[in-house]
C-alpha positions, -999 to +999 in steps of 0.1 A: +199+224-168+231+243-175+237+247-137+236+209-133+260+206-160+284+234-146+281+218-110+289+183-122+319+196-142+331+217-112+327+187-087+346+164-111+376+187-109+378+184-072+377+148-071+409+127-060+428+108-085+431+073-077+465+057-086+460+022-098+488-002-091+493-040-093+485-059-062+514-074-044+517-110-049+522-130-017+531-168-020+540-187+009+558-220+005+540-251+020+563-265+047+545-296+055+524-321+036+490-330+051+486-363+069+485-393+047+447-401+055+439-368+039+457-378+007+434-407-001+417-404-034+380-403-031+362-434-047+332-428-068+300-441-053+284-473-068+262-467-099+226-475-098+216-510-108+211-516-145+189-545-142+162-528-123+137-502-134+120-476-116+099-446-123+110-415-103+088-384-103+104-354-120+110-332-089+129-362-072+148-369-102+162-334-105+170-335-068+189-367-072+205-354-104+217-322-082+232-344-055+251-367-079+264-337-098+274-319-065+292-351-053+310-354-086+321-319-085+333-323-048+352-353-057+369-336-087+379-306-065+394-328-038+413-349-065+427-316-080+439-305-044+454-341-040+473-339-073+485-305-064+500-315-030+511-351-042+512-354-080+504-388-094+485-400-064+451-404-080+443-424-110+418-406-134+383-412-128+363-427-158+340-402-175+304-411-171+275-392-179 
């Protein structure tokens, strides 16, 4: 056991020291705006009808919920990108849960 401790101490002394320095920041200015058709705000899909009733099995309901949340998140990311490129283009989407 003492040999292992001695060996690990000796090997630690032979290791190279790594100098940590902050990464270089690279920022390139955007020269051109994307075409206008790419700056169109996404419209939310129509909601499920409220005057009808259906029983949806739990596995299908969870899958539908995942698709809806994925679509909502993708629209939100796209809106943030449009707002970053062309501020004031999109109106806020109403909160629905």
